[in-house]
A tleap script that builds the chain and sets N, CA, C and O, in Angstrom:
source leaprc.protein.ff14SB
mol = sequence {
  NMET ALA ASP GLU VAL THR ARG ILE MET MET
  ILE PRO LEU ARG GLY ALA ARG LEU ALA PRO
  ARG SER ARG ARG THR GLU ARG ALA VAL LYS
  GLU VAL ARG ALA ALA ILE MET ARG HIE LEU
  LYS VAL ASP ALA GLU HIE VAL TRP ILE ASP
  LYS SER VAL ASN GLU LYS LEU TRP GLU ASN
  GLY ILE ARG ASN PRO PRO SER LYS ILE MET
  VAL LYS ALA VAL LYS PHE ASP ASP GLY LEU
  VAL GLU VAL SER TYR VAL PRO PRO GLU PRO
  LYS GLN LEU ASP LYS LYS LYS GLU LYS ALA
  LYS LYS ALA CGLU
}
set mol.1.N position { -8.507 -8.039 -15.100 }
set mol.1.CA position { -8.937 -6.725 -14.706 }
set mol.1.C position { -10.454 -6.701 -14.602 }
set mol.1.O position { -11.139 -7.411 -15.338 }
set mol.2.N position { -10.977 -5.895 -13.701 }
set mol.2.CA position { -12.416 -5.829 -13.483 }
set mol.2.C position { -13.124 -5.228 -14.698 }
set mol.2.O position { -12.565 -4.405 -15.422 }
set mol.3.N position { -14.363 -5.661 -14.897 }
set mol.3.CA position { -15.133 -5.170 -16.032 }
set mol.3.C position { -15.559 -3.721 -15.860 }
set mol.3.O position { -15.632 -2.978 -16.839 }
set mol.4.N position { -15.838 -3.313 -14.637 }
set mol.4.CA position { -16.322 -1.959 -14.414 }
set mol.4.C position { -15.898 -1.448 -13.050 }
set mol.4.O position { -15.643 -2.225 -12.130 }
set mol.5.N position { -15.827 -0.123 -12.934 }
set mol.5.CA position { -15.476 0.536 -11.683 }
set mol.5.C position { -16.708 1.304 -11.225 }
set mol.5.O position { -17.282 2.071 -11.998 }
set mol.6.N position { -17.119 1.104 -9.974 }
set mol.6.CA position { -18.304 1.774 -9.448 }
set mol.6.C position { -17.908 2.667 -8.288 }
set mol.6.O position { -17.174 2.248 -7.393 }
set mol.7.N position { -18.392 3.888 -8.306 }
set mol.7.CA position { -18.157 4.828 -7.210 }
set mol.7.C position { -19.442 5.555 -6.877 }
set mol.7.O position { -20.196 5.954 -7.765 }
set mol.8.N position { -19.680 5.722 -5.590 }
set mol.8.CA position { -20.790 6.546 -5.122 }
set mol.8.C position { -20.178 7.833 -4.604 }
set mol.8.O position { -19.310 7.814 -3.731 }
set mol.9.N position { -20.640 8.959 -5.151 }
set mol.9.CA position { -20.018 10.242 -4.863 }
set mol.9.C position { -21.057 11.275 -4.450 }
set mol.9.O position { -22.175 11.293 -4.966 }
set mol.10.N position { -20.674 12.133 -3.515 }
set mol.10.CA position { -21.473 13.300 -3.166 }
set mol.10.C position { -20.834 14.480 -3.892 }
set mol.10.O position { -19.702 14.858 -3.591 }
set mol.11.N position { -21.546 15.053 -4.832 }
set mol.11.CA position { -20.994 16.135 -5.640 }
set mol.11.C position { -21.548 17.465 -5.142 }
set mol.11.O position { -22.757 17.687 -5.200 }
set mol.12.N position { -20.679 18.357 -4.650 }
set mol.12.CA position { -21.147 19.682 -4.230 }
set mol.12.C position { -21.431 20.552 -5.453 }
set mol.12.O position { -20.678 20.539 -6.427 }
set mol.13.N position { -22.515 21.300 -5.391 }
set mol.13.CA position { -22.916 22.143 -6.514 }
set mol.13.C position { -22.885 23.615 -6.121 }
set mol.13.O position { -23.706 24.403 -6.592 }
set mol.14.N position { -21.944 23.987 -5.264 }
set mol.14.CA position { -21.852 25.364 -4.788 }
set mol.14.C position { -21.569 26.350 -5.905 }
set mol.14.O position { -22.030 27.491 -5.859 }
set mol.15.N position { -20.822 25.926 -6.900 }
set mol.15.CA position { -20.470 26.813 -7.999 }
set mol.15.C position { -21.670 27.257 -8.816 }
set mol.15.O position { -21.605 28.275 -9.505 }
set mol.16.N position { -22.755 26.517 -8.752 }
set mol.16.CA position { -23.963 26.893 -9.492 }
set mol.16.C position { -24.543 28.195 -8.963 }
set mol.16.O position { -25.229 28.907 -9.698 }
set mol.17.N position { -24.282 28.517 -7.708 }
set mol.17.CA position { -24.783 29.769 -7.132 }
set mol.17.C position { -24.051 30.984 -7.698 }
set mol.17.O position { -24.532 32.110 -7.571 }
set mol.18.N position { -22.898 30.765 -8.318 }
set mol.18.CA position { -22.145 31.872 -8.913 }
set mol.18.C position { -22.714 32.273 -10.274 }
set mol.18.O position { -22.442 33.370 -10.762 }
set mol.19.N position { -23.494 31.399 -10.881 }
set mol.19.CA position { -24.083 31.673 -12.184 }
set mol.19.C position { -25.287 32.603 -12.029 }
set mol.19.O position { -25.855 32.699 -10.942 }
set mol.20.N position { -25.677 33.283 -13.095 }
set mol.20.CA position { -26.896 34.092 -13.034 }
set mol.20.C position { -28.100 33.215 -12.685 }
set mol.20.O position { -28.111 32.021 -12.986 }
set mol.21.N position { -29.099 33.804 -12.057 }
set mol.21.CA position { -30.257 33.029 -11.601 }
set mol.21.C position { -30.901 32.218 -12.711 }
set mol.21.O position { -31.387 31.112 -12.474 }
set mol.22.N position { -30.907 32.758 -13.911 }
set mol.22.CA position { -31.589 32.082 -15.012 }
set mol.22.C position { -30.756 30.958 -15.634 }
set mol.22.O position { -31.184 30.348 -16.614 }
set mol.23.N position { -29.559 30.675 -15.072 }
set mol.23.CA position { -28.720 29.610 -15.632 }
set mol.23.C position { -28.140 28.684 -14.568 }
set mol.23.O position { -27.222 27.918 -14.858 }
set mol.24.N position { -28.647 28.738 -13.371 }
set mol.24.CA position { -28.035 27.981 -12.279 }
set mol.24.C position { -28.115 26.475 -12.466 }
set mol.24.O position { -27.129 25.777 -12.233 }
set mol.25.N position { -29.254 25.964 -12.876 }
set mol.25.CA position { -29.366 24.512 -13.013 }
set mol.25.C position { -28.547 24.018 -14.195 }
set mol.25.O position { -27.990 22.922 -14.144 }
set mol.26.N position { -28.466 24.804 -15.250 }
set mol.26.CA position { -27.607 24.433 -16.374 }
set mol.26.C position { -26.162 24.309 -15.897 }
set mol.26.O position { -25.448 23.391 -16.298 }
set mol.27.N position { -25.741 25.229 -15.049 }
set mol.27.CA position { -24.378 25.209 -14.501 }
set mol.27.C position { -24.194 23.987 -13.598 }
set mol.27.O position { -23.122 23.382 -13.587 }
set mol.28.N position { -25.233 23.622 -12.839 }
set mol.28.CA position { -25.146 22.451 -11.960 }
set mol.28.C position { -24.932 21.175 -12.774 }
set mol.28.O position { -24.164 20.307 -12.360 }
set mol.29.N position { -25.591 21.047 -13.910 }
set mol.29.CA position { -25.404 19.879 -14.774 }
set mol.29.C position { -23.957 19.821 -15.266 }
set mol.29.O position { -23.352 18.750 -15.317 }
set mol.30.N position { -23.413 20.982 -15.627 }
set mol.30.CA position { -22.022 21.035 -16.083 }
set mol.30.C position { -21.060 20.680 -14.956 }
set mol.30.O position { -20.019 20.072 -15.200 }
set mol.31.N position { -21.401 21.056 -13.720 }
set mol.31.CA position { -20.545 20.719 -12.585 }
set mol.31.C position { -20.556 19.229 -12.285 }
set mol.31.O position { -19.528 18.665 -11.909 }
set mol.32.N position { -21.700 18.587 -12.447 }
set mol.32.CA position { -21.768 17.131 -12.265 }
set mol.32.C position { -20.864 16.457 -13.288 }
set mol.32.O position { -20.082 15.570 -12.945 }
set mol.33.N position { -20.970 16.877 -14.538 }
set mol.33.CA position { -20.151 16.303 -15.598 }
set mol.33.C position { -18.660 16.538 -15.325 }
set mol.33.O position { -17.842 15.639 -15.519 }
set mol.34.N position { -18.311 17.748 -14.874 }
set mol.34.CA position { -16.911 18.079 -14.597 }
set mol.34.C position { -16.353 17.248 -13.441 }
set mol.34.O position { -15.206 16.803 -13.495 }
set mol.35.N position { -17.156 17.039 -12.400 }
set mol.35.CA position { -16.702 16.244 -11.257 }
set mol.35.C position { -16.448 14.797 -11.673 }
set mol.35.O position { -15.459 14.195 -11.254 }
set mol.36.N position { -17.330 14.244 -12.489 }
set mol.36.CA position { -17.157 12.869 -12.964 }
set mol.36.C position { -15.912 12.777 -13.839 }
set mol.36.O position { -15.141 11.824 -13.726 }
set mol.37.N position { -15.714 13.757 -14.706 }
set mol.37.CA position { -14.527 13.763 -15.563 }
set mol.37.C position { -13.255 13.820 -14.725 }
set mol.37.O position { -12.284 13.121 -15.012 }
set mol.38.N position { -13.262 14.650 -13.694 }
set mol.38.CA position { -12.077 14.828 -12.854 }
set mol.38.C position { -11.759 13.566 -12.049 }
set mol.38.O position { -10.596 13.171 -11.965 }
set mol.39.N position { -12.762 12.933 -11.462 }
set mol.39.CA position { -12.517 11.797 -10.577 }
set mol.39.C position { -12.303 10.479 -11.311 }
set mol.39.O position { -11.552 9.625 -10.841 }
set mol.40.N position { -12.953 10.306 -12.456 }
set mol.40.CA position { -12.820 9.046 -13.186 }
set mol.40.C position { -11.927 9.165 -14.416 }
set mol.40.O position { -11.745 8.196 -15.153 }
set mol.41.N position { -11.373 10.351 -14.635 }
set mol.41.CA position { -10.392 10.586 -15.704 }
set mol.41.C position { -10.904 10.161 -17.088 }
set mol.41.O position { -10.306 9.323 -17.763 }
set mol.42.N position { -12.021 10.762 -17.482 }
set mol.42.CA position { -12.594 10.525 -18.805 }
set mol.42.C position { -12.879 11.868 -19.469 }
set mol.42.O position { -12.839 12.911 -18.816 }
set mol.43.N position { -13.165 11.840 -20.758 }
set mol.43.CA position { -13.523 13.042 -21.499 }
set mol.43.C position { -15.019 13.307 -21.369 }
set mol.43.O position { -15.776 12.429 -20.955 }
set mol.44.N position { -15.441 14.514 -21.722 }
set mol.44.CA position { -16.840 14.921 -21.591 }
set mol.44.C position { -17.770 14.048 -22.432 }
set mol.44.O position { -18.885 13.747 -22.004 }
set mol.45.N position { -17.326 13.637 -23.625 }
set mol.45.CA position { -18.208 12.840 -24.485 }
set mol.45.C position { -18.400 11.410 -23.975 }
set mol.45.O position { -19.264 10.691 -24.477 }
set mol.46.N position { -17.606 10.987 -22.983 }
set mol.46.CA position { -17.748 9.647 -22.415 }
set mol.46.C position { -18.591 9.616 -21.140 }
set mol.46.O position { -18.741 8.558 -20.529 }
set mol.47.N position { -19.141 10.760 -20.732 }
set mol.47.CA position { -19.966 10.818 -19.528 }
set mol.47.C position { -21.427 10.855 -19.944 }
set mol.47.O position { -21.861 11.769 -20.645 }
set mol.48.N position { -22.184 9.851 -19.503 }
set mol.48.CA position { -23.613 9.776 -19.790 }
set mol.48.C position { -24.379 9.991 -18.495 }
set mol.48.O position { -24.275 9.189 -17.567 }
set mol.49.N position { -25.156 11.082 -18.429 }
set mol.49.CA position { -25.920 11.424 -17.226 }
set mol.49.C position { -27.330 10.884 -17.394 }
set mol.49.O position { -28.011 11.189 -18.374 }
set mol.50.N position { -27.763 10.078 -16.428 }
set mol.50.CA position { -29.064 9.427 -16.461 }
set mol.50.C position { -30.190 10.448 -16.302 }
set mol.50.O position { -29.985 11.549 -15.790 }
set mol.51.N position { -31.357 10.066 -16.744 }
set mol.51.CA position { -32.544 10.917 -16.647 }
set mol.51.C position { -32.879 11.244 -15.191 }
set mol.51.O position { -33.358 12.340 -14.901 }
set mol.52.N position { -32.634 10.308 -14.279 }
set mol.52.CA position { -32.968 10.535 -12.867 }
set mol.52.C position { -32.128 11.653 -12.257 }
set mol.52.O position { -32.626 12.411 -11.424 }
set mol.53.N position { -30.861 11.767 -12.657 }
set mol.53.CA position { -29.999 12.850 -12.170 }
set mol.53.C position { -30.509 14.181 -12.709 }
set mol.53.O position { -30.616 15.162 -11.974 }
set mol.54.N position { -30.821 14.201 -13.993 }
set mol.54.CA position { -31.317 15.421 -14.620 }
set mol.54.C position { -32.621 15.889 -13.963 }
set mol.54.O position { -32.797 17.080 -13.705 }
set mol.55.N position { -33.531 14.951 -13.694 }
set mol.55.CA position { -34.806 15.314 -13.068 }
set mol.55.C position { -34.599 15.850 -11.657 }
set mol.55.O position { -35.287 16.783 -11.244 }
set mol.56.N position { -33.666 15.273 -10.918 }
set mol.56.CA position { -33.385 15.746 -9.561 }
set mol.56.C position { -32.804 17.159 -9.591 }
set mol.56.O position { -33.160 17.992 -8.758 }
set mol.57.N position { -31.914 17.432 -10.544 }
set mol.57.CA position { -31.329 18.762 -10.644 }
set mol.57.C position { -32.368 19.806 -11.035 }
set mol.57.O position { -32.337 20.929 -10.532 }
set mol.58.N position { -33.280 19.449 -11.922 }
set mol.58.CA position { -34.280 20.392 -12.416 }
set mol.58.C position { -35.557 20.396 -11.584 }
set mol.58.O position { -36.512 21.090 -11.933 }
set mol.59.N position { -35.594 19.640 -10.496 }
set mol.59.CA position { -36.796 19.501 -9.667 }
set mol.59.C position { -37.353 20.844 -9.189 }
set mol.59.O position { -38.570 21.028 -9.173 }
set mol.60.N position { -36.495 21.776 -8.804 }
set mol.60.CA position { -36.936 23.072 -8.281 }
set mol.60.C position { -36.829 24.186 -9.308 }
set mol.60.O position { -36.878 25.361 -8.946 }
set mol.61.N position { -36.687 23.845 -10.560 }
set mol.61.CA position { -36.642 24.847 -11.611 }
set mol.61.C position { -35.219 25.266 -11.945 }
set mol.61.O position { -34.245 24.699 -11.450 }
set mol.62.N position { -35.132 26.271 -12.796 }
set mol.62.CA position { -33.832 26.706 -13.299 }
set mol.62.C position { -33.093 27.560 -12.291 }
set mol.62.O position { -31.866 27.646 -12.343 }
set mol.63.N position { -33.807 28.194 -11.375 }
set mol.63.CA position { -33.189 29.137 -10.441 }
set mol.63.C position { -32.694 28.529 -9.146 }
set mol.63.O position { -31.868 29.138 -8.465 }
set mol.64.N position { -33.169 27.353 -8.783 }
set mol.64.CA position { -32.860 26.825 -7.456 }
set mol.64.C position { -32.441 25.349 -7.512 }
set mol.64.O position { -33.209 24.479 -7.100 }
set mol.65.N position { -31.249 25.058 -8.009 }
set mol.65.CA position { -30.788 23.660 -8.005 }
set mol.65.C position { -30.386 23.241 -6.599 }
set mol.65.O position { -30.157 24.101 -5.749 }
set mol.66.N position { -30.292 21.937 -6.331 }
set mol.66.CA position { -29.850 21.497 -5.003 }
set mol.66.C position { -28.399 21.902 -4.749 }
set mol.66.O position { -27.641 22.144 -5.689 }
set mol.67.N position { -28.019 21.974 -3.470 }
set mol.67.CA position { -26.659 22.381 -3.135 }
set mol.67.C position { -25.660 21.239 -3.290 }
set mol.67.O position { -24.459 21.474 -3.429 }
set mol.68.N position { -26.151 20.009 -3.268 }
set mol.68.CA position { -25.302 18.847 -3.496 }
set mol.68.C position { -26.183 17.702 -3.959 }
set mol.68.O position { -27.399 17.720 -3.769 }
set mol.69.N position { -25.555 16.705 -4.570 }
set mol.69.CA position { -26.309 15.562 -5.082 }
set mol.69.C position { -25.453 14.308 -4.934 }
set mol.69.O position { -24.240 14.342 -5.142 }
set mol.70.N position { -26.094 13.209 -4.575 }
set mol.70.CA position { -25.419 11.927 -4.433 }
set mol.70.C position { -25.662 11.127 -5.712 }
set mol.70.O position { -26.804 10.906 -6.115 }
set mol.71.N position { -24.565 10.697 -6.341 }
set mol.71.CA position { -24.670 9.947 -7.589 }
set mol.71.C position { -23.823 8.683 -7.530 }
set mol.71.O position { -22.891 8.561 -6.735 }
set mol.72.N position { -24.183 7.754 -8.401 }
set mol.72.CA position { -23.420 6.523 -8.564 }
set mol.72.C position { -22.851 6.547 -9.976 }
set mol.72.O position { -23.594 6.653 -10.951 }
set mol.73.N position { -21.531 6.449 -10.079 }
set mol.73.CA position { -20.864 6.468 -11.376 }
set mol.73.C position { -20.273 5.097 -11.657 }
set mol.73.O position { -19.525 4.553 -10.844 }
set mol.74.N position { -20.612 4.549 -12.804 }
set mol.74.CA position { -20.101 3.245 -13.221 }
set mol.74.C position { -19.277 3.454 -14.486 }
set mol.74.O position { -19.798 3.905 -15.506 }
set mol.75.N position { -17.987 3.125 -14.415 }
set mol.75.CA position { -17.097 3.252 -15.572 }
set mol.75.C position { -16.882 1.876 -16.182 }
set mol.75.O position { -16.409 0.956 -15.514 }
set mol.76.N position { -17.234 1.742 -17.456 }
set mol.76.CA position { -17.121 0.477 -18.156 }
set mol.76.C position { -15.759 0.376 -18.845 }
set mol.76.O position { -15.013 1.353 -18.912 }
set mol.77.N position { -15.448 -0.811 -19.354 }
set mol.77.CA position { -14.157 -1.056 -20.000 }
set mol.77.C position { -13.912 -0.157 -21.216 }
set mol.77.O position { -12.775 0.231 -21.482 }
set mol.78.N position { -14.966 0.170 -21.944 }
set mol.78.CA position { -14.797 0.996 -23.140 }
set mol.78.C position { -14.610 2.479 -22.825 }
set mol.78.O position { -14.462 3.289 -23.740 }
set mol.79.N position { -14.616 2.850 -21.517 }
set mol.79.CA position { -14.375 4.227 -21.114 }
set mol.79.C position { -15.637 5.026 -20.873 }
set mol.79.O position { -15.556 6.158 -20.397 }
set mol.80.N position { -16.804 4.477 -21.186 }
set mol.80.CA position { -18.065 5.164 -20.957 }
set mol.80.C position { -18.393 5.166 -19.471 }
set mol.80.O position { -18.228 4.151 -18.794 }
set mol.81.N position { -18.860 6.310 -18.957 }
set mol.81.CA position { -19.248 6.423 -17.553 }
set mol.81.C position { -20.726 6.742 -17.490 }
set mol.81.O position { -21.179 7.724 -18.079 }
set mol.82.N position { -21.480 5.919 -16.781 }
set mol.82.CA position { -22.918 6.119 -16.599 }
set mol.82.C position { -23.149 6.670 -15.200 }
set mol.82.O position { -22.720 6.067 -14.217 }
set mol.83.N position { -23.825 7.812 -15.102 }
set mol.83.CA position { -24.077 8.484 -13.829 }
set mol.83.C position { -25.556 8.384 -13.513 }
set mol.83.O position { -26.393 8.798 -14.315 }
set mol.84.N position { -25.892 7.830 -12.337 }
set mol.84.CA position { -27.291 7.713 -11.930 }
set mol.84.C position { -27.475 8.263 -10.521 }
set mol.84.O position { -26.527 8.324 -9.738 }
set mol.85.N position { -28.694 8.660 -10.211 }
set mol.85.CA position { -29.023 9.283 -8.927 }
set mol.85.C position { -29.154 8.232 -7.831 }
set mol.85.O position { -29.710 7.157 -8.056 }
set mol.86.N position { -28.640 8.545 -6.646 }
set mol.86.CA position { -28.771 7.681 -5.474 }
set mol.86.C position { -29.593 8.443 -4.444 }
set mol.86.O position { -29.124 9.457 -3.927 }
set mol.87.N position { -30.813 7.987 -4.125 }
set mol.87.CA position { -31.613 8.711 -3.133 }
set mol.87.C position { -30.962 8.643 -1.754 }
set mol.87.O position { -30.350 7.634 -1.404 }
set mol.88.N position { -31.093 9.712 -0.974 }
set mol.88.CA position { -30.475 9.706 0.359 }
set mol.88.C position { -31.152 8.689 1.276 }
set mol.88.O position { -32.347 8.418 1.153 }
set mol.89.N position { -30.370 8.139 2.188 }
set mol.89.CA position { -30.918 7.191 3.150 }
set mol.89.C position { -31.666 7.965 4.223 }
set mol.89.O position { -31.306 9.104 4.523 }
set mol.90.N position { -32.707 7.364 4.811 }
set mol.90.CA position { -33.397 8.070 5.893 }
set mol.90.C position { -32.455 8.276 7.066 }
set mol.90.O position { -31.629 7.416 7.373 }
set mol.91.N position { -32.587 9.415 7.715 }
set mol.91.CA position { -31.688 9.735 8.820 }
set mol.91.C position { -31.950 8.798 9.991 }
set mol.91.O position { -33.093 8.451 10.291 }
set mol.92.N position { -30.882 8.407 10.634 }
set mol.92.CA position { -30.984 7.515 11.789 }
set mol.92.C position { -31.363 8.327 13.020 }
set mol.92.O position { -30.890 9.447 13.210 }
set mol.93.N position { -32.214 7.753 13.844 }
set mol.93.CA position { -32.561 8.403 15.098 }
set mol.93.C position { -31.394 8.254 16.061 }
set mol.93.O position { -30.696 7.240 16.054 }
set mol.94.N position { -31.191 9.258 16.879 }
set mol.94.CA position { -30.105 9.115 17.844 }
set mol.94.C position { -30.514 8.120 18.934 }
set mol.94.O position { -31.685 7.753 19.032 }
set mol.95.N position { -29.576 7.695 19.731 }
set mol.95.CA position { -29.795 6.606 20.683 }
set mol.95.C position { -30.852 6.942 21.726 }
set mol.95.O position { -31.608 6.059 22.131 }
set mol.96.N position { -30.925 8.181 22.166 }
set mol.96.CA position { -31.917 8.548 23.175 }
set mol.96.C position { -33.329 8.373 22.634 }
set mol.96.O position { -34.206 7.869 23.334 }
set mol.97.N position { -33.548 8.783 21.407 }
set mol.97.CA position { -34.876 8.657 20.818 }
set mol.97.C position { -35.225 7.186 20.592 }
set mol.97.O position { -36.380 6.786 20.743 }
set mol.98.N position { -34.217 6.383 20.228 }
set mol.98.CA position { -34.471 4.956 20.042 }
set mol.98.C position { -34.866 4.289 21.368 }
set mol.98.O position { -35.776 3.461 21.415 }
set mol.99.N position { -34.159 4.670 22.444 }
set mol.99.CA position { -34.490 4.096 23.755 }
set mol.99.C position { -35.870 4.525 24.199 }
set mol.99.O position { -36.614 3.723 24.763 }
set mol.100.N position { -36.226 5.766 23.957 }
set mol.100.CA position { -37.557 6.255 24.321 }
set mol.100.C position { -38.650 5.514 23.537 }
set mol.100.O position { -39.710 5.203 24.080 }
set mol.101.N position { -38.381 5.239 22.269 }
set mol.101.CA position { -39.337 4.502 21.470 }
set mol.101.C position { -39.508 3.080 21.959 }
set mol.101.O position { -40.622 2.557 21.977 }
set mol.102.N position { -38.395 2.437 22.364 }
set mol.102.CA position { -38.468 1.072 22.866 }
set mol.102.C position { -39.206 0.999 24.189 }
set mol.102.O position { -39.893 0.015 24.460 }
set mol.103.N position { -39.072 2.044 25.029 }
set mol.103.CA position { -39.708 2.050 26.340 }
set mol.103.C position { -41.224 2.179 26.216 }
set mol.103.O position { -41.957 1.735 27.100 }
set mol.104.N position { -41.691 2.770 25.146 }
set mol.104.CA position { -43.149 2.967 24.980 }
set mol.104.C position { -43.869 1.740 24.650 }
set mol.104.O position { -45.089 1.765 24.484 }
savepdb mol mol.pdb
quit
C-alpha cells in the first residue's frame, strides 16, 4: 500500500459569506478543515493546516476572506493530513494573443 495519498483541491469558501462580517475568516478556516475531513475521511484532530494556508486566508483581514482557495492535502499512513497552499498558475494567453506576440 502507498505511504501517502496526495490530492490537490479547490475549496470553495462561499459559506464564509453567511457568517457575520467580524467572523468570516474564522468561518473560512473551519470550512477548509471540514472539506478536508469530508474528502479524506479523517477526524478534525487529524487535520493539520499549514501556516501558508492560514496566511492566505487572513491576507485581507477578518472581514474579507477569499472566495476559494487551492490546497494540497497529503494523508499519511498514521491518518494525519497536512494541508498546504498551492499558488495559482499564471493564466495562459489565448491563441490569438500568442500569435500576435510571435508576429512582433
